[in-house]
C-alpha positions as CSV (number, residue, x, y, z in Angstrom):
1,M,5.3,36.4,27.0
2,N,2.7,35.0,28.9
3,I,2.8,31.9,30.5
4,G,-0.3,30.5,29.6
5,S,0.5,31.1,26.1
6,I,3.1,28.9,25.8
7,I,1.9,25.8,27.8
8,G,-1.3,26.1,25.4
9,R,1.6,25.9,22.4
10,R,2.9,23.5,24.0
11,Q,-0.1,21.2,24.7
12,F,-1.1,21.9,20.9
13,L,2.0,20.8,19.4
14,K,1.8,17.4,21.8
15,S,-1.6,16.7,20.5
16,A,-0.4,17.2,17.2
17,T,2.6,14.9,17.2
18,I,0.1,12.6,18.9
19,F,-2.8,12.5,17.0
20,G,0.0,12.7,14.0
21,G,1.4,9.6,14.8
22,L,-2.1,8.0,15.6
23,A,-3.2,8.9,12.0
24,A,0.2,7.6,10.2
25,L,0.0,4.4,12.2
26,L,-3.8,3.9,11.6
27,G,-2.7,4.7,7.5
28,I,-0.6,1.7,7.9
29,V,-2.2,-0.9,9.5
30,R,-5.6,-0.4,7.7
31,P,-4.5,-1.5,4.7
32,A,-2.8,-4.1,6.2
33,A,-5.6,-5.5,7.9
34,A,-7.7,-5.5,4.9
35,G,-5.5,-8.2,3.2
36,L,-6.6,-10.1,5.8
37,K,-9.7,-11.4,3.5
38,E,-10.0,-15.3,2.8
39,P,-7.5,-16.4,-0.1
40,Q,-9.5,-17.3,-3.0
41,R,-9.0,-20.3,-5.2
42,Q,-6.3,-20.5,-8.0
43,P,-8.1,-21.5,-10.8
44,E,-6.7,-25.1,-12.2
45,H,-4.0,-25.2,-14.9
46,S,-5.4,-26.4,-17.7
47,G,-1.6,-28.2,-18.2
48,Q,-0.9,-26.5,-21.6
49,G,1.9,-24.0,-20.5
50,Y,3.3,-21.7,-22.1
51,R,3.6,-21.5,-25.8
52,L,5.2,-19.5,-28.2
53,T,2.2,-18.0,-30.7
54,E,2.2,-16.1,-33.5
55,H,1.0,-12.8,-31.3
56,V,4.1,-13.9,-29.1
57,K,6.4,-13.6,-31.7
58,K,5.3,-10.5,-33.0
59,Y,5.6,-9.4,-29.7
60,Y,9.2,-10.4,-28.7
61,E,10.1,-9.0,-32.6
62,T,9.2,-5.6,-31.5
63,A,10.9,-5.4,-28.4
64,R,14.1,-6.2,-29.8
65,L,16.8,-3.6,-28.9
């Protein structure tokens, strides 16, 4: 084996590890940074709350086990 090829392989593996880790880190950090947008206002509630309507009753009947 040639020493130059061993050093070349080692350097390649070091570079691949560094750039792979950097790419993984950017993949994690980037979506989190995208979530830093200004929060949207919540719509004001009408105060009616939960109501048991006919379509909800039908759903409950079909969902029973």
